[in-house]
C-alpha positions as CSV (number, residue, x, y, z in Angstrom):
1,M,-107.9,-30.1,88.2
2,P,-109.7,-27.7,90.6
3,F,-108.8,-24.1,90.9
4,F,-108.2,-24.4,94.6
5,S,-106.5,-26.9,97.0
6,V,-108.7,-28.7,99.5
7,S,-107.4,-26.2,102.1
8,N,-104.3,-24.3,103.1
9,L,-104.7,-25.7,106.6
10,E,-101.5,-27.1,108.0
11,V,-101.6,-29.0,111.3
12,Q,-98.9,-30.0,113.7
13,N,-100.0,-33.5,114.9
14,I,-99.6,-34.2,118.5
15,N,-97.0,-36.8,119.5
16,A,-98.9,-40.0,119.9
17,A,-98.1,-43.7,119.2
18,L,-100.1,-44.9,116.3
19,T,-100.9,-48.7,116.6
20,F,-103.3,-49.2,113.6
21,N,-102.0,-52.3,111.8
22,G,-102.6,-52.6,108.0
23,D,-101.7,-56.3,108.0
24,D,-104.4,-57.1,110.5
25,A,-106.9,-54.9,108.6
26,Y,-106.1,-56.8,105.5
27,T,-106.9,-60.1,107.3
28,Y,-110.4,-58.6,108.2
29,V,-111.0,-57.9,104.6
30,E,-110.1,-61.5,103.7
31,D,-112.3,-62.8,106.5
32,Q,-115.4,-61.0,105.1
33,L,-114.7,-62.3,101.6
34,D,-114.4,-65.8,103.0
35,I,-117.9,-65.4,104.4
36,G,-119.2,-64.9,100.9
37,F,-121.3,-62.2,99.2
38,R,-122.9,-60.0,101.9
39,I,-126.0,-59.2,100.0
40,P,-129.0,-57.8,102.0
41,G,-131.4,-60.5,103.0
42,T,-128.9,-63.4,102.7
43,Q,-127.5,-65.7,105.3
44,E,-124.0,-64.4,104.4
45,R,-125.1,-60.9,105.5
46,V,-126.2,-62.4,108.9
47,D,-122.9,-64.2,109.2
48,C,-121.0,-61.0,108.5
49,A,-122.8,-59.1,111.2
50,N,-122.0,-62.0,113.6
51,Y,-118.4,-61.8,112.5
52,F,-118.2,-58.1,113.5
53,I,-119.7,-59.0,116.9
54,S,-117.1,-61.8,117.4
55,K,-114.2,-59.4,116.6
56,F,-115.4,-56.8,119.0
57,M,-115.9,-59.4,121.7
58,E,-112.3,-60.3,121.2
59,I,-111.4,-56.8,122.1
60,E,-113.7,-56.7,125.1
61,S,-116.1,-59.4,126.1
62,N,-118.6,-56.8,127.3
63,F,-118.3,-54.4,124.4
64,T,-121.6,-52.6,124.1
65,Y,-123.4,-53.2,120.8
66,F,-126.9,-52.7,119.3
67,L,-128.5,-54.4,116.4
68,H,-130.6,-51.9,114.4
69,D,-133.1,-54.0,112.4
70,F,-135.1,-52.5,109.5
71,T,-136.9,-53.7,106.5
72,T,-136.5,-52.4,103.0
73,H,-139.0,-53.6,100.4
74,S,-139.8,-56.7,102.4
75,T,-136.1,-57.5,102.9
76,D,-134.8,-57.9,106.4
77,C,-131.7,-55.7,106.9
78,Q,-129.5,-54.8,109.9
79,N,-127.1,-52.1,110.9
80,V,-124.7,-52.9,113.7
81,L,-123.5,-50.3,116.3
82,F,-120.7,-50.6,118.8
83,K,-120.0,-48.0,121.5
84,M,-116.8,-47.2,123.3
85,N,-116.6,-44.8,126.3
86,E,-120.3,-44.6,126.8
87,N,-119.9,-42.4,129.9
88,L,-118.5,-39.5,127.9
89,N,-120.9,-36.9,126.3
90,K,-118.9,-36.0,123.1
91,I,-119.7,-38.6,120.4
92,I,-117.6,-39.3,117.3
93,I,-119.2,-41.7,114.7
94,L,-117.0,-43.8,112.5
95,G,-118.9,-45.6,109.8
96,A,-118.7,-48.0,106.8
97,H,-121.1,-50.1,104.8
98,Y,-120.7,-53.9,104.8
99,D,-123.1,-55.1,102.2
100,S,-121.7,-56.2,98.8
101,R,-123.4,-55.4,95.6
102,A,-125.7,-58.1,94.1
103,Q,-124.7,-57.6,90.5
104,A,-121.4,-56.5,88.9
105,T,-123.2,-53.9,86.7
106,R,-119.9,-52.2,85.5
107,D,-118.0,-55.3,84.7
108,P,-116.1,-55.0,81.3
109,D,-117.3,-58.4,80.4
110,P,-121.1,-58.2,79.8
111,S,-121.5,-61.9,80.5
112,K,-120.5,-61.3,84.1
113,R,-122.8,-58.4,84.9
114,D,-125.4,-60.6,86.5
115,E,-122.7,-62.0,88.9
116,P,-122.3,-60.7,92.5
117,V,-119.5,-58.3,93.4
118,P,-117.0,-59.7,95.9
119,G,-116.8,-56.3,97.5
120,A,-113.2,-56.4,98.9
121,N,-112.8,-52.6,98.6
122,D,-116.4,-51.6,98.2
123,G,-117.6,-52.6,101.6
124,A,-115.1,-54.9,103.3
125,S,-112.2,-52.4,103.4
126,G,-114.1,-49.8,105.4
127,S,-115.5,-52.4,107.8
128,A,-112.0,-53.8,108.3
129,V,-110.7,-50.3,109.2
130,L,-113.4,-49.9,111.8
131,I,-112.4,-53.1,113.5
132,E,-108.7,-52.2,113.6
133,L,-109.5,-48.7,114.8
134,A,-111.6,-50.2,117.6
135,K,-108.5,-52.2,118.7
136,A,-106.3,-49.2,118.6
137,F,-108.6,-46.9,120.5
138,Y,-109.5,-49.5,123.1
139,K,-105.9,-49.5,124.3
140,V,-106.1,-45.8,125.1
141,R,-109.8,-45.4,125.8
142,D,-109.2,-44.1,129.3
143,N,-107.1,-41.2,127.9
144,L,-109.7,-40.2,125.3
145,S,-112.2,-37.4,126.0
146,C,-114.8,-38.7,123.6
147,Q,-117.2,-41.5,123.1
148,I,-116.7,-43.4,119.8
149,W,-119.3,-45.2,117.8
150,F,-118.3,-47.9,115.3
151,L,-121.3,-48.1,112.9
152,F,-121.7,-50.8,110.2
153,F,-124.3,-50.1,107.6
154,D,-126.3,-52.6,105.7
155,A,-128.0,-51.9,102.3
156,E,-125.9,-49.1,101.0
157,D,-124.9,-50.5,97.6
158,Q,-128.0,-51.8,95.9
159,G,-129.2,-48.6,94.0
160,R,-129.6,-48.3,90.3
161,D,-126.5,-48.4,88.1
162,N,-126.5,-49.2,84.4
163,D,-130.2,-50.1,84.6
164,Y,-129.7,-52.5,87.5
165,G,-131.0,-51.9,91.0
166,I,-133.1,-54.0,93.3
167,D,-136.6,-52.8,92.4
168,G,-137.5,-49.6,94.3
169,W,-134.3,-49.5,96.3
170,S,-132.2,-46.4,96.7
171,W,-128.6,-46.0,97.7
172,C,-127.7,-45.7,101.4
173,E,-130.9,-47.4,102.7
174,G,-129.1,-48.4,105.9
175,S,-127.8,-45.0,107.0
176,T,-131.1,-43.4,106.1
177,A,-132.9,-45.9,108.3
178,F,-130.5,-45.5,111.2
179,V,-130.6,-41.7,111.2
180,S,-134.4,-41.7,111.2
181,E,-134.2,-43.5,114.6
182,I,-130.9,-42.1,115.9
183,N,-132.6,-40.6,118.9
184,N,-133.1,-44.1,120.2
185,Y,-129.3,-44.5,120.6
186,Y,-128.3,-41.4,122.5
187,N,-129.6,-38.8,125.0
188,S,-129.5,-35.5,123.1
189,A,-130.0,-33.7,126.4
190,I,-126.6,-34.6,127.7
191,E,-124.7,-36.1,124.7
192,N,-123.5,-34.3,121.6
193,L,-122.9,-35.9,118.2
194,E,-119.8,-34.0,117.2
195,S,-118.9,-35.5,113.8
196,M,-119.2,-38.5,111.5
197,I,-116.4,-40.0,109.4
198,L,-117.2,-42.5,106.6
199,F,-114.8,-45.0,105.1
200,D,-115.8,-46.1,101.6
201,M,-113.4,-47.9,99.3
202,V,-110.3,-47.1,101.4
203,G,-108.2,-50.2,100.9
204,G,-107.6,-50.4,97.1
205,T,-104.2,-50.2,95.4
206,N,-103.1,-46.8,94.4
207,L,-105.1,-45.1,97.1
208,Q,-106.0,-41.4,96.5
209,F,-108.9,-39.6,98.2
210,I,-111.1,-37.1,96.5
211,D,-112.4,-33.8,97.7
212,E,-116.0,-35.0,98.3
213,Q,-118.3,-32.1,98.0
214,Y,-121.2,-33.1,100.3
215,S,-118.7,-33.5,103.1
216,T,-118.4,-30.7,105.7
217,S,-115.4,-28.9,104.3
218,S,-113.7,-27.9,107.6
219,L,-113.8,-31.6,108.8
220,L,-112.6,-33.1,105.5
221,D,-109.9,-30.4,105.3
222,E,-108.6,-31.3,108.7
223,I,-108.5,-35.0,107.9
224,F,-106.6,-34.3,104.7
225,A,-104.2,-32.0,106.6
226,T,-103.6,-34.6,109.2
227,G,-102.8,-37.2,106.6
228,R,-100.4,-34.9,104.7
229,S,-98.7,-34.1,108.0
230,L,-98.1,-37.8,108.5
231,G,-96.4,-37.8,105.1
232,F,-99.3,-39.3,103.1
233,T,-99.2,-36.6,100.5
234,A,-100.0,-38.8,97.5
235,Q,-103.1,-40.2,99.2
236,F,-104.3,-36.8,100.5
237,P,-103.2,-34.5,97.6
238,S,-103.3,-30.7,97.8
239,N,-105.3,-30.5,94.6
240,P,-107.6,-33.5,94.6
241,I,-110.3,-34.5,92.2
242,S,-113.7,-33.0,93.3
243,N,-117.1,-34.7,93.1
244,S,-120.4,-35.0,95.0
245,I,-121.0,-38.6,96.1
246,V,-124.3,-39.9,97.3
247,D,-123.1,-41.9,100.3
248,D,-123.9,-42.8,103.9
249,H,-122.6,-39.6,105.4
250,R,-125.3,-37.5,103.8
251,A,-128.0,-38.7,106.2
252,F,-126.0,-37.3,109.1
253,I,-125.3,-34.0,107.3
254,N,-129.0,-33.7,106.7
255,I,-129.6,-33.6,110.5
256,G,-126.9,-31.1,111.2
257,I,-123.9,-33.4,112.1
258,P,-120.6,-32.5,110.5
259,A,-119.6,-35.4,108.3
260,A,-116.8,-36.4,105.9
261,D,-116.6,-39.1,103.3
262,L,-113.2,-40.7,102.7
263,I,-113.7,-42.1,99.2
264,I,-111.7,-42.5,96.0
265,N,-112.5,-41.6,92.3
266,F,-114.3,-44.8,91.5
267,W,-116.1,-43.7,88.3
268,S,-113.1,-43.0,85.9
269,N,-110.0,-44.2,87.6
270,P,-107.4,-46.1,85.5
271,N,-105.5,-46.8,88.7
272,W,-108.4,-48.6,90.4
273,P,-111.0,-49.6,87.7
274,F,-112.7,-52.4,89.7
275,H,-115.8,-50.6,91.1
276,H,-118.9,-52.7,90.7
277,T,-117.0,-55.4,88.9
278,T,-116.2,-59.0,89.6
279,Q,-112.5,-57.9,90.0
280,D,-113.2,-56.1,93.3
281,T,-111.2,-58.8,95.0
282,L,-108.5,-59.3,97.6
283,S,-105.8,-59.1,94.9
284,N,-106.7,-55.4,94.4
285,I,-106.4,-54.5,98.1
286,A,-103.2,-53.1,99.6
287,N,-102.2,-53.4,103.3
288,N,-100.6,-50.0,103.0
289,S,-103.8,-48.3,101.8
290,L,-105.6,-49.6,104.8
291,E,-102.9,-48.5,107.2
292,I,-102.6,-45.0,105.7
293,T,-106.4,-44.6,106.1
294,G,-106.5,-46.0,109.6
295,K,-103.4,-44.1,111.0
296,T,-104.7,-40.8,109.6
297,V,-108.0,-41.1,111.4
298,E,-106.3,-42.5,114.5
299,Q,-104.1,-39.4,114.5
300,F,-107.1,-37.1,113.9
301,I,-108.9,-38.5,117.0
302,Y,-105.7,-38.1,119.1
303,N,-105.2,-34.6,117.9
304,N,-108.6,-33.6,119.1
305,Y,-109.5,-35.9,121.9
306,L,-106.4,-37.4,123.5
307,N,-105.8,-36.1,127.0
308,T,-102.2,-35.0,127.4
309,T,-100.4,-32.3,129.4
310,T,-98.3,-31.3,126.4
311,K,-101.1,-31.0,123.9
312,V,-100.6,-28.1,121.5
313,Y,-102.9,-28.5,118.6
314,K,-105.0,-26.2,116.3
315,G,-107.4,-27.7,113.9
316,N,-110.9,-26.7,112.6
317,Y,-112.9,-27.9,115.6
318,P,-116.0,-27.8,116.0
319,W,-116.2,-28.3,112.2
320,F,-119.3,-26.3,111.6
321,E,-117.8,-24.2,108.7
322,D,-118.7,-25.7,105.3
323,I,-117.6,-23.9,102.2
324,D,-119.1,-25.1,99.0
325,R,-115.9,-25.2,96.9
326,A,-117.9,-26.2,93.7
327,L,-119.9,-23.0,93.9
328,L,-116.7,-21.1,94.8
329,E,-114.9,-22.4,91.8
330,I,-117.9,-21.4,89.6
331,F,-117.9,-17.9,91.1
332,M,-114.1,-17.6,90.6
333,F,-114.4,-18.8,87.1
334,I,-117.0,-16.1,86.3
335,V,-114.8,-13.5,88.0
336,I,-111.8,-14.6,85.9
337,I,-113.8,-14.6,82.7
338,V,-115.2,-11.1,83.5
339,A,-111.7,-9.9,84.4
340,I,-110.3,-11.3,81.1
341,G,-113.1,-9.7,79.2
342,G,-112.4,-6.4,81.0
343,I,-108.8,-6.6,80.0
344,I,-109.6,-7.3,76.4
345,I,-112.1,-4.4,76.2
346,L,-109.5,-2.1,77.8
347,A,-106.9,-3.2,75.3
348,L,-109.2,-2.7,72.4
349,N,-110.0,0.8,73.6
350,I,-106.4,1.7,74.0
351,I,-105.7,0.5,70.4
352,K,-108.7,2.4,69.2
353,L,-107.5,5.6,70.9
354,K,-104.0,5.3,69.5
355,S,-105.4,4.7,66.0
356,H,-107.6,7.8,66.3
357,S,-104.7,9.8,67.6
358,N,-102.6,8.9,64.6
359,K,-105.3,10.0,62.1
360,V,-106.0,13.4,63.7
361,Q,-102.9,15.5,63.4
362,P,-102.8,19.2,64.6
363,K,-103.1,21.9,61.8
364,R,-99.8,23.5,60.8
365,K,-99.5,27.2,59.9
366,I,-99.0,27.9,56.2
367,D,-95.8,29.7,55.5
368,E,-96.5,32.9,53.7
């Protein structure tokens, strides 16, 4: 349990109709699993990218999209970027990885650790949320003051874990490759990349997000406050578990873009123990988890970018402030230890003085 809450920020969400549908998002998770294992370099990976294109074309037949091709260790990979409201200069990036892991390296059954991971939560859930958010935002696009990117990353999940990893591969190959060429996708002279929000493992049962330490604290704080204001206090707790996760948002932080990672405790979580196992299946996905995630970010975007004459909202925009809570906790721990030590020393000195006072009594006159 950390010393501090994520933030004492409280927000009053603006009044906006939230249309994100968890049941539809659940269907998009199911569709991806029906495609098969979306491992980099496979036909199923290609089919999944084409699936995303088909879903966005259902929203708008002329939806703008770009295929970002890159090669990692002789394997052909592909990020997929969709853009909404391209005429506006403030850009919000919503991202998720869509590859599934090639081997279930954490499966409790050693005989299954060479099998591929279905990736219902670890990959498909975040991608499903992106599709449903695109549907929601498209309905109100003319009333939004920002451009939104929906960015699907390939090759995030193939790094080394329990002595497995595709030889030479690192985590987050897709986001690293995209950021290295991000200037090809916007005009920095007139467009501003304001923030990036990453969805990773957001659809599992018993959803509870952590305080991810690489994330820009002011951005993550506001998302948490938005969720709590919607009543999702269990999923966005005031005193969440803290950890630093190597994930796709870090590449954006490294070039100065505020970014936040919505992710769960996946390393020691008895309420969702399926990470990198063959049990990361549809049976461990919850419609409600997808809906809570989607509606929270939908509300966050409306709070900051919905044009309304009655808008009264105060958040942390422009999200440049980034407090390292891990270092702050260490500092405060040291302060507390020093304070306790000072109190102990003071108490010992008081006891010592009293003891000395009792031994040294004033001389009395001798009666003659």
